[in-house]
Every structure is written in structure tokens, then in C-alpha cells.
N, C-alpha and C positions, 0 to 999 in steps of 0.2 A: 837191275834196270839200267843203271848208268853204263855198265859194260855192254849190255845189249844194244843200247843206242849208239855207243862208240863204235861197235862192230857195224852198225847200220850206216855209219858215215863213210865206210870204205866201199869197195866194189862189191857187186852181188856175188854170191857163191856160184860155183859151177852148176849147170842145169841138173846134173845127176844128183846133187845134194838137195833133195826135194824139201825136206823139213827146214834146213837152213835157208833155202831160197824163200820159202813161205814166210818164215820169221823175219827175214830181211825186208820183204815187202811190207809185212805187218808193222814194222818199226819205222817206216819212212815218215808218216805223219808225226810220230813221236819225236823223231829227229827235228821235224819242223817246229814242234812245240819248244824243244830245247833252244833252237835258234831264235825263237821269239823272246825267250827269257834273256838270252845273251845280247840280242840286238833289238831293242824296243822300237827302233825305226821301222822294222818290218810289220809290227802290230799297229802302229799309229794310224796308217791309212784306213784300217778297218773300223775305227771308232765312229767315224761319221756315218757310214751305212747302218751301223747298229743303232745309233741315236735316232736316225730318221725313221727306221722301221719301228723302233720302240715307241716313238712319239705318235706315229700313225696308228699303231695298235691301241695305244691308250686313248687317243681321241675317238677312235671308232668305238671303243668299249664304253666310254662315259657319255657318248652322244646318242645312245639308243633310247627307246621309250621305256624299256624294262630296267628300272634302277636297282633291282635286287642283285645280291652278290653273285648268284648263279648266272643271271643274265649278262652281267658285266664280264664275268670270266669267259662265258661262251663267246661273246662278241670279240673279246681280246684274242682268243685262240683262233677264231674264224678269220679275223683280220691278219693274224700272224701267218696262217696257212696260205692266205692269198698273196701276201707280200713277201714271202720268204725267198722267192726266186727273182725278185726285182733287183736287189742290190748287185748281184753278180752281173746282171745285164746292164743296168744303168751305170755302174762304176767299173765296167770291164777294163777301161784304160788305166784306172787307178790300180786295179789288181795286176795288170800287165807290168806296171812300173815296179810293183812289189816283187813280181817274179824276176825281173831283170836285176833288181837289187839283191835278191836272194842268190842269184847266180854268182854274183861277186862275193857275197858274204860266205858262201860255201867254198870259196877258193877255186871256183871253176873259171875265173877270168871275167873281165868286164863284158857287159851285154847291154844292148839297147832293147827297150820294151817293144813288144809286138802289138802295136796300136791298131785299132779298127775304127771305122766310122759307124755312126749310129744306125743308119739305114741298112748297112751291110750286116750289122748285128741283128736287126729285125728279121731280115731274110734268112740269116743263119739259124735264128731261133725257130722259125717256121720249118726249115729243113730238118733241124734236129728232132722236132716233135714228130714229123712224118717218118723219119728214119727209125725212131723208136717204135712207132705204132704199126707201120705198114708191113715190114718184112715178117714180123712175128705173128700178125693177126691170123693168117690162114693156118699156120702151124698150131696155134693155140685152139683154133676152132676144131681142127681135126682131132687133136689130143683130147679136148674136152668132150668130144662125142663118144669116146671109147668108154664102154661100161666099166663100172667099179673104180679102178684106179686112175681113170682118165683125168678127173679133176685134179687129183693130187700131182700127177705128172705135169699137167699143164701149169699148175702153180709153181712147181719146181723149175720148169723151163723158163717161165716168166721171171722168176727171181734171179736166175742166172743171167738172163738177157739184160735185166735192169742193172745188175752188178757190173756187167760188161760195159754198159754205157756210162755208168758212174765213173769207172776208171778212165774211159775215153774222154769224158768231159773234164775230169781233173787234170789229165795230161795235156789236153788242149789248152786249158787255162794257164798251164805252166810254160808255154812256149815263150821264147824270146826271139827277137828279130834276127834274121840271118841264119836260122837253123834250117837243116834240110826238112823237106815236107812238101815241096812243089813237084816232086817226082814220085807220085804214089805208086804202089804195086798195081798190077793190071786189074785184079779183081779183089775186093774185100773177101775175107774168108767165108762169110755166110752166103755169098753168091758165087763162090769160086767154081762151083760145078758148071756154071754156064760158060766158063772159059776153057774147060777141059775137052780134049779131043773126043771123048766118048759121048759128049752131049750132042754132037752132030749126028749120031746114029739114032737119036730119039725121033719118033715119027713127027712129021712136019706139023700136024694139027696141034700136037702137044708142045713141040719145041718152039713154035712161033710165039704163043702167049707167054710161056715161061721165059724165053730169051728176052722178049720185050720188057717183061717185069724186072728181070735181073739187071738189064741195062739202065732202067730208070732208077732202081735202087743204087746201082753203082754211081750214077751221076749225083744222086742226092747225098751220098756219103763221101764224096770226093774231099771235102775239107778235113775229114777225119780218117782218111785212108792210112796214114802213117801210124796214128795211135791205135787203130783197130788191128793193124799188122803187128804192132808191138805186143798187144794183148794176146793175139793168136800165137806168137812165137814164144812168149813167156807166160803161159797161163797160170802157173803156180805162183810166181812172183806177183802177177796182177791180182790173183785171188786174195793174197795176203794184204796187198796195198788197198784193194777195193773194200775189204771188210772193215779196215780201220777208218777209211774215208767215209763209208756209209754210216758207221757208228757215230762219228763226230758230226756228220750232217744231220743226224736224226734228233739232235738236241736243239730245241728252239732257242733263238737269240744267240746262244753259245756258238751255233754253227757259223753264224756270220762273223763272230769275233775270232773264231779259229780258222777261218778260210785262209788267211796267210800261211798258217802251218801246213795246210794241204798243198798250197802252192809251192812251198819250200820242198816238201816231200816229192811233189811231182817234178819239179826242176831237177832234183837230184836223181830221181829214177831215169828221166829222159837222158841226162848227161851220162850216167853210168852205162846204160844199155847201149847208147850210141857209141860210146868209147869201146865197149866190148865188141861191137859189130864192125868197128872201124870207121864209123861215120863222124866221129868226133874225138878230140884229144882231151883227156882228163888226167891230172896228176896221179901217178901210180900209188902214192902214199895215202890216198884217201882224201875225202873232202875236208880240208882243214879250214874252219871258219876264219875269215879274214879279220884282222884287228878292227875293233869298233872305232869309228871315227868320232872325234869330238865335235 
């Protein structure tokens, strides 16, 4: 395990090394966990969100009319399900500072946090919900209507789509200030058909609504174009990274405590992939954690 994580601290394998690439992506959050152990200052900011969520859930559990053990437990987990997404939203700038600190601790150089304003985060949250639901809804409707295997195929497509956006969200949270991202590709991969020459040959009554829908989706997804392009260019690496991220996020309360580890993994993935594509410079010897400051 130690050797595996040490290998994950270096650059990703070549794309043709598929198994090694998948394992490299799978190990990135584990590299983040190792960094939390070596640098407790990366974990410390996550304690307050965990305490607040736990306190909210406990108060919700003991404040209901049903004082039985079952009633308290049900209310606790219901409150937990409702509040789980609040800390990353409310404490987004805290996590942004963790990402910037992780950039330095990984030996990738100093970085400033990618800070955002509250109301811009509200609008981005609405956009993210629409992006996840709108493009895939007609596809799932069509697949679900197919007899026999339609429901199973729709479920598989929905799971892959969800995993895609889990990776995108993790990489978006790992941004630091000054990184590329303001020059997105012309079309995200899932509506790229609208930008291809062959689309102009589609009959106008069909092309019009489809083109309008694709342009609206393209506009909604603009903040995440770079991350979506990275997932499309490195699907095997992203699958490994996404599976570990999804597994850690599935554990209640623990997912909030381990969010800094996901940020560290995301920071490392972004820096390494950009360095390989020529968008950034990372030391060739691997991400060597910087000495811990007293």
C-alpha cells in the first residue's frame, strides 16, 4: 500500500498503460489521506463543518416528538442526508484555502486560493443541479422505454453520468487561483455533436430545437468545461479517481472529515494532467511533500 501511494505521488502513467492509469487515479484520494497524516493543518479546517453538521443532526434527532431509539436514529440520519451538502457550499472558501495549501505541501509551488462570493455560489449550485438533470433526462426517458433491458441500461447510464459529475465537482473544488480555465473548449463532450460539420445537414425542424438545447447546455456548463474536457480526455484515470471519491463521500460524517483528502487528490490530478498537456509545470521527480512548518 505504501509503495502504491508513493507511485501515485509521481506523474500518471502513459495512456496506453490502462491498468496502471486506473490504479493511479484510484490512489489519488489515498495520497490525500497520507498528506493529512503528515500535515494536520490540511485536516484542521474540516473539523468545524463536521462539528456543526453533527450538532445540527443531534438537535434534530432529540427534538422530535418520537422519543424512541428508532425515531431518534431515523431523524438523525434524515437530518444528515439533508445537511450533508451544506458544508462544501457554506465553507467553500475554507476548502479553497485548503486546496491552495495542499498545492504547496505537494511540492507544486505556492498558490492563492480560488475564492468565490456567496451569491455566485448560489447561482453556480443551481446551474450544477440543472446540468446534472437536464441533459441526461431525455436519454434516460428513451432508454427506460425500451422493453426488457431498458431499465438496467438506463440505471447504468445514470450511474456513469453521476460518476462523471462527481469527478468534475471534485476537480472544480481543487482549483487554485491563476490556473487555466477561462478558455474552455468550444463544446463539452456530451453536446459536441452540435458543433460538428455534419450537424448542419440535419433537417431544420430537428436541427433547430436540438441546436438550441445544446447551446443552452453549453452555457450552463461553462464553469466546468475544463474539468469535463479532462474527464473526456482521461476516462480511465477519471474512473479510478471517481470511484475512490464516491466511496469516501458515501460514508456519513466521515465524508466531511475526509473532504480535504479529496481536495489534495484533486489538486494533484489537475497539476499532473496539466503538466503532461503542457499547461503547467510540475517538478519531474514527483510531488514531494514540502517540509511541515512549525
